[in-house]
Backbone bond lengths (Angstrom), bond angles and torsions (degrees), N, CA, C in turn:
res aa  C-N    CA-C-N  psi(-1)  N-CA   C-N-CA  omega(-1)  CA-C   N-CA-C  phi
1 M - - - 1.454 - - 1.513 109.34 -
2 K 1.274 115.47 151.54 1.434 120.99 -172.87 1.501 116.94 -76.15
3 H 1.340 118.15 -35.13 1.439 120.37 -174.43 1.562 110.04 -121.75
4 E 1.314 116.83 154.81 1.428 120.14 177.44 1.523 111.61 -154.37
5 A 1.343 116.04 136.74 1.449 122.85 174.66 1.538 106.61 -118.60
6 T 1.317 116.90 129.09 1.464 121.73 -175.24 1.510 111.42 -133.23
7 A 1.319 115.97 146.23 1.473 121.25 173.75 1.567 107.56 -141.02
8 R 1.293 115.50 149.19 1.434 121.90 -178.11 1.496 109.27 -133.05
9 V 1.330 119.28 134.54 1.446 125.80 176.04 1.531 109.13 -134.88
10 V 1.319 116.54 161.05 1.452 121.41 175.16 1.509 107.25 -112.19
11 I 1.330 115.39 127.76 1.448 123.85 -176.24 1.524 108.90 -103.65
12 D 1.344 116.74 135.24 1.455 119.57 179.20 1.533 111.92 -82.48
13 L 1.289 115.22 62.26 1.448 124.28 174.21 1.494 110.92 -147.48
14 P 1.311 120.00 147.74 1.484 120.54 172.81 1.515 110.27 -61.77
15 R 1.327 117.37 152.66 1.449 121.44 -178.40 1.489 113.94 -55.10
16 E 1.355 118.93 -37.36 1.431 121.54 -178.66 1.539 111.96 -63.24
17 E 1.328 116.36 -38.87 1.460 119.66 178.06 1.518 110.20 -72.00
18 A 1.313 117.92 -39.66 1.465 121.40 178.76 1.536 109.07 -63.40
19 W 1.365 116.43 -40.07 1.483 119.80 179.35 1.509 111.43 -63.02
20 A 1.337 117.17 -39.68 1.460 120.16 -179.75 1.536 110.44 -58.12
21 L 1.328 117.84 -35.96 1.448 122.32 176.86 1.529 111.99 -77.31
22 L 1.314 116.20 -45.75 1.446 120.92 -175.83 1.527 111.74 -61.56
23 K 1.311 117.86 -42.31 1.467 120.49 -176.51 1.519 113.18 -73.43
24 D 1.311 117.87 -10.75 1.450 121.88 177.19 1.530 107.56 -81.49
25 L 1.317 117.90 96.25 1.432 122.53 -173.11 1.545 112.80 -71.02
26 S 1.312 116.89 -9.36 1.457 120.37 -179.11 1.506 114.35 -84.76
27 L 1.322 119.90 0.68 1.449 125.25 -172.84 1.537 115.45 -96.85
28 A 1.325 118.18 -6.22 1.474 120.58 -170.34 1.515 114.37 -53.86
29 H 1.335 120.12 -31.76 1.447 121.58 -178.11 1.540 112.09 -68.30
30 N 1.329 117.60 -11.44 1.445 120.68 177.77 1.502 112.64 -82.57
31 Y 1.368 118.68 -17.01 1.443 119.78 -174.53 1.563 114.65 -138.08
32 V 1.303 118.01 -8.30 1.472 118.51 177.91 1.516 108.22 -96.24
33 P 1.343 117.08 115.24 1.500 119.22 -178.95 1.505 110.29 -56.45
34 A 1.327 115.07 139.79 1.505 124.41 178.05 1.503 113.14 77.75
35 V 1.335 119.94 -7.64 1.451 120.50 174.70 1.545 108.09 -89.11
36 T 1.330 116.31 125.59 1.465 120.57 -174.96 1.532 112.70 -105.11
37 R 1.332 116.46 -21.17 1.482 117.78 -177.54 1.532 107.70 -154.88
38 T 1.344 114.99 148.55 1.432 122.02 177.33 1.519 108.20 -128.21
39 E 1.343 115.81 134.58 1.457 120.03 -178.39 1.530 108.92 -132.00
40 I 1.313 117.52 125.09 1.459 122.15 176.64 1.545 106.58 -74.02
41 T 1.345 116.22 128.72 1.462 120.55 -175.37 1.522 113.82 -114.35
42 S 1.335 116.43 2.65 1.492 120.52 -179.96 1.522 107.90 -114.72
43 E 1.332 115.42 165.67 1.492 119.94 174.95 1.502 111.39 -62.20
44 N 1.339 117.88 -44.62 1.454 121.69 178.32 1.530 111.08 -87.58
45 A 1.306 118.50 133.68 1.457 123.51 -175.18 1.526 112.11 -86.71
46 S 1.322 116.68 -12.36 1.461 120.90 177.01 1.538 109.06 -152.62
47 G 1.266 117.20 171.02 1.448 124.10 -179.39 1.497 114.16 87.81
48 L 1.321 116.50 179.80 1.438 123.21 -177.98 1.510 111.89 -55.60
49 G 1.317 117.99 129.89 1.428 123.18 -179.82 1.539 115.77 87.79
50 A 1.299 118.00 -10.14 1.473 120.89 179.66 1.550 107.98 -63.76
51 S 1.305 115.69 144.11 1.485 119.66 -177.45 1.548 109.60 -131.69
52 R 1.285 115.01 150.61 1.440 121.52 173.48 1.532 108.70 -140.39
53 R 1.315 116.16 158.68 1.442 121.45 170.31 1.508 106.68 -117.83
54 V 1.324 116.39 129.39 1.479 120.60 177.35 1.527 106.18 -108.24
55 Y 1.346 114.39 139.30 1.472 121.00 -178.23 1.505 108.47 -112.33
56 Q 1.356 114.98 135.82 1.446 119.58 179.76 1.502 110.50 -97.07
57 R 1.297 116.65 171.66 1.468 122.67 178.88 1.504 112.94 -50.64
58 S 1.340 115.15 -36.13 1.452 120.78 179.87 1.528 114.26 -67.83
59 G 1.354 115.04 -12.73 1.452 121.18 -176.62 1.491 114.05 94.09
60 K 1.347 117.12 -11.16 1.446 120.62 178.41 1.512 111.17 -72.34
61 G 1.334 115.52 142.91 1.418 121.00 178.98 1.511 111.37 -107.79
62 M 1.372 116.56 154.14 1.454 120.94 175.70 1.519 105.39 -136.63
63 D 1.339 115.98 140.84 1.430 121.29 -179.98 1.521 111.00 -91.14
64 E 1.336 115.09 148.30 1.466 120.80 177.59 1.519 106.40 -139.42
65 T 1.341 116.10 126.09 1.444 119.10 -179.91 1.525 111.78 -126.18
66 V 1.294 117.12 135.88 1.462 121.92 -176.47 1.549 108.36 -73.75
67 T 1.324 115.35 124.16 1.471 121.20 -179.94 1.524 112.09 -112.11
68 E 1.317 118.24 -16.14 1.470 122.02 173.97 1.522 105.44 -141.98
69 W 1.363 116.51 144.61 1.444 120.51 179.36 1.531 108.72 -141.61
70 N 1.328 115.81 121.84 1.469 121.52 179.82 1.514 105.29 -119.65
71 E 1.308 117.00 92.69 1.476 123.94 -174.54 1.520 111.45 -47.77
72 G 1.337 115.30 124.58 1.420 120.60 177.77 1.507 115.86 85.08
73 H 1.333 116.08 -6.28 1.488 119.70 -174.70 1.486 116.05 -132.32
74 G 1.358 118.33 -22.08 1.450 117.72 179.30 1.478 114.07 151.04
75 F 1.317 116.67 -176.79 1.459 123.61 -179.92 1.495 110.99 -162.42
76 V 1.341 113.96 168.27 1.455 122.78 176.53 1.497 108.53 -119.52
77 I 1.320 117.41 138.41 1.457 121.29 174.70 1.504 109.91 -124.02
78 R 1.341 114.31 138.68 1.465 120.52 177.11 1.513 108.09 -91.43
79 L 1.318 117.02 133.21 1.462 123.17 178.61 1.533 108.25 -91.26
80 H 1.346 117.93 128.89 1.441 119.93 -178.83 1.531 110.17 -157.91
81 K 1.352 113.88 167.19 1.457 122.25 175.45 1.495 105.29 -116.92
82 G 1.313 118.49 88.68 1.439 122.11 -177.30 1.511 110.71 57.02
83 D 1.333 120.10 -128.01 1.428 124.87 178.22 1.536 115.93 -87.58
84 K 1.345 113.59 0.70 1.477 119.58 -170.67 1.529 113.55 -87.03
85 G 1.284 120.41 -0.76 1.487 122.15 -178.81 1.530 108.84 86.73
86 A 1.341 113.00 -166.60 1.455 120.13 -172.95 1.538 109.43 -70.36
87 P 1.357 114.51 149.43 1.490 117.91 177.47 1.520 110.12 -72.78
88 P 1.313 118.48 151.93 1.467 122.35 175.40 1.549 109.03 -58.61
89 P 1.286 115.94 141.79 1.469 130.22 18.18 1.511 112.39 -94.50
90 F 1.324 119.13 10.85 1.437 122.49 -173.13 1.549 111.68 -89.80
91 R 1.336 114.58 141.70 1.452 119.23 169.61 1.530 108.17 -85.04
92 Q 1.317 115.70 -37.65 1.470 123.62 172.79 1.521 107.46 -153.97
93 A 1.341 116.85 149.33 1.458 120.61 -176.55 1.550 110.59 -154.64
94 I 1.267 113.75 140.42 1.480 118.77 172.33 1.548 107.65 -131.20
95 F 1.343 114.60 156.89 1.470 121.33 176.68 1.533 105.87 -121.75
96 R 1.294 118.42 127.59 1.487 123.16 179.88 1.506 109.62 -112.85
97 Y 1.353 116.14 126.48 1.459 122.27 171.29 1.514 107.34 -111.38
98 R 1.316 115.95 129.17 1.473 119.59 178.88 1.535 109.03 -138.30
99 I 1.338 114.79 134.74 1.477 119.90 177.13 1.490 108.64 -124.32
100 E 1.365 114.89 152.25 1.452 122.06 176.20 1.517 108.83 -152.78
101 D 1.317 114.33 157.16 1.515 117.55 178.34 1.531 109.06 -64.20
102 A 1.376 111.31 139.91 1.503 118.39 -179.68 1.525 110.04 -121.66
103 G 1.380 115.63 17.16 1.456 119.01 177.17 1.499 112.80 79.69
104 H 1.348 117.06 151.39 1.426 124.22 176.25 1.549 113.58 54.37
105 S 1.337 116.27 44.81 1.470 123.60 -179.13 1.512 112.79 57.55
106 R 1.301 116.01 38.48 1.469 122.69 177.63 1.562 109.79 -121.00
107 T 1.312 114.42 159.43 1.449 120.51 -175.58 1.513 108.90 -131.39
108 A 1.334 116.86 131.83 1.469 120.63 173.75 1.542 107.07 -91.58
109 L 1.301 116.38 128.13 1.475 122.74 175.97 1.514 108.12 -112.10
110 T 1.344 114.20 129.73 1.437 120.62 173.54 1.539 107.95 -117.34
111 A 1.290 115.43 125.58 1.513 122.08 178.06 1.512 105.76 -114.99
112 S 1.352 115.27 132.25 1.477 119.27 -179.03 1.546 110.22 -139.60
113 L 1.308 113.51 136.07 1.458 121.53 169.62 1.511 108.97 -107.60
114 A 1.336 117.64 116.63 1.461 121.53 177.05 1.514 107.70 -112.45
115 F 1.338 117.34 137.96 1.454 119.13 -169.00 1.522 112.26 -161.54
116 D 1.337 113.75 160.04 1.444 121.10 167.32 1.542 105.62 -119.01
117 M 1.340 115.61 142.84 1.451 121.27 -178.91 1.529 111.41 -87.21
118 R 1.317 115.94 150.28 1.485 122.06 171.75 1.531 107.68 -80.33
119 W 1.299 115.36 178.23 1.444 125.41 169.89 1.524 117.27 69.62
120 G 1.337 116.44 23.78 1.438 121.01 173.90 1.520 115.84 49.75
121 P 1.338 117.39 -132.24 1.471 119.65 -177.58 1.542 114.26 -57.96
122 L 1.378 115.10 -35.31 1.466 119.15 176.32 1.519 111.44 -61.86
123 G 1.344 115.76 -44.27 1.457 118.77 177.41 1.542 112.88 -61.50
124 R 1.302 116.20 -40.56 1.465 119.29 177.17 1.523 112.92 -61.76
125 I 1.332 116.19 -44.14 1.448 120.93 178.24 1.542 109.70 -64.70
126 L 1.305 117.08 -44.51 1.438 121.26 179.48 1.552 110.10 -57.88
127 Y 1.331 115.84 -45.95 1.450 119.16 179.89 1.534 111.85 -64.28
128 E 1.306 116.46 -49.77 1.455 119.52 -175.47 1.523 113.89 -65.63
129 R 1.338 117.74 -34.78 1.468 121.48 -175.08 1.507 113.16 -92.50
130 L 1.326 119.07 -23.10 1.460 119.73 -170.45 1.539 111.23 -133.56
131 L 1.317 116.28 -51.25 1.491 119.09 -166.27 1.547 113.99 -85.26
132 R 1.284 121.01 -21.10 1.456 121.69 -179.41 1.532 111.30 -55.07
133 K 1.309 115.38 -50.65 1.472 120.54 -179.41 1.539 110.71 -67.51
134 V 1.337 117.41 -39.91 1.480 122.23 179.48 1.541 108.76 -60.60
135 F 1.326 116.36 -50.58 1.518 119.36 179.88 1.517 112.30 -59.54
136 R 1.301 116.77 -45.31 1.467 119.18 177.98 1.530 112.37 -57.72
137 G 1.340 115.26 -42.63 1.455 121.20 177.22 1.503 112.60 -62.40
138 V 1.309 116.24 -44.36 1.493 119.79 179.31 1.508 111.52 -62.04
139 I 1.347 117.24 -43.81 1.452 120.31 -178.63 1.531 110.30 -66.64
140 Y 1.321 117.25 -38.54 1.479 121.90 177.59 1.533 108.69 -64.70
141 D 1.336 118.84 -41.21 1.424 122.94 178.31 1.535 111.51 -61.83
142 I 1.300 116.51 -40.70 1.475 121.39 177.31 1.504 109.35 -62.96
143 A 1.309 119.01 -47.61 1.466 122.66 -178.99 1.539 110.90 -62.14
144 L 1.341 117.63 -45.54 1.477 120.48 177.28 1.514 111.34 -60.50
145 S 1.365 116.14 -42.77 1.430 120.69 -178.57 1.529 112.88 -66.67
146 M 1.349 114.15 -38.77 1.451 118.20 176.21 1.523 112.27 -60.73
147 K 1.338 114.48 -44.15 1.475 119.99 177.69 1.540 111.07 -56.74
148 Q 1.364 113.73 -48.73 1.482 119.12 -177.83 1.567 110.63 -63.30
149 F 1.339 115.18 -44.92 1.475 120.26 -179.03 1.539 110.20 -64.01
150 Y 1.331 117.55 -45.33 1.451 121.42 -178.81 1.506 111.38 -62.63
151 E 1.351 116.44 -41.84 1.449 119.42 -178.74 1.544 114.92 -75.20
152 S 1.337 117.52 -31.77 1.420 122.07 -175.09 1.519 115.29 -103.32
153 G 1.323 116.69 -25.27 1.442 120.73 -176.84 1.531 112.75 78.77
154 E 1.322 118.15 6.69 1.463 121.96 -177.53 1.529 109.81 -117.36
155 A 1.367 114.00 141.06 1.453 119.20 177.59 1.530 110.56 -57.57
156 V 1.310 117.18 148.56 1.449 122.70 -175.74 1.527 107.94 -98.45
157 S 1.325 116.59 123.12 1.456 123.34 176.73 1.524 110.30 -85.21
158 S 1.337 116.30 163.85 1.455 120.15 178.69 1.545 111.27 -63.13
159 G 1.343 116.97 -34.98 1.448 118.79 175.08 1.528 113.44 -65.48
160 Q 1.334 116.22 -39.86 1.477 119.66 176.58 1.543 109.90 -63.53
161 L 1.344 113.84 -40.92 1.506 117.24 -178.55 1.504 109.96 -60.28
162 K 1.332 118.15 -41.72 1.482 119.99 178.36 1.528 110.10 -59.53
163 Q 1.340 117.33 -40.86 1.496 118.35 178.46 1.527 111.66 -69.56
164 L 1.325 117.77 -35.57 1.453 121.20 176.60 1.504 112.04 -60.84
165 R 1.329 116.12 -41.39 1.478 121.29 179.63 1.556 108.58 -64.08
166 I 1.346 118.52 -44.09 1.426 121.30 178.35 1.506 110.55 -62.03
167 G 1.305 117.38 -46.07 1.469 121.77 178.53 1.491 112.74 -60.65
168 A 1.315 118.54 -39.71 1.461 124.07 -179.41 1.514 109.84 -65.74
169 R 1.322 115.52 -41.49 1.505 118.91 179.55 1.507 110.20 -63.74
170 Q 1.316 117.65 -37.53 1.457 121.93 -177.99 1.524 112.40 -70.08
171 E 1.378 115.58 -29.40 1.425 119.51 179.45 1.556 113.42 -72.45
172 V 1.340 114.80 -24.72 1.438 120.70 -174.54 1.515 113.84 -73.23
């Protein structure tokens, strides 16, 4: 895929504990901003071929299906709207979650959105002039929220996310 937005955080949990949370596909609404509900739509709740539908504040749903599974280390999900492919502005899109040991009972989480834009040259201009920074911010927000949710066990509110961003800037 042509474009990618990636963020990395370190979670204060051993990888095995982080994996137990990451592989639970029903938890996305606890850490993905604007997602209000997650519903498993396949027979299998995890592993290759598992699917979920995530619902946004607007009520719109988006399907996500696992296309790669690396037990204990991560997976890739394809974003789509039923049989219609990826939702606009994407022509195709995948989300990759990867975890690895970070020493001292800590886990490094890398979240990445890889995608191709729709609309040819107009999509390229739209991405380069407007959406590149937006997508990077969204992926960073997801990673920060995952860290907070994994460490606290509590869903992350938009107010908390604002505080997490401020705290992350101060740590840099």
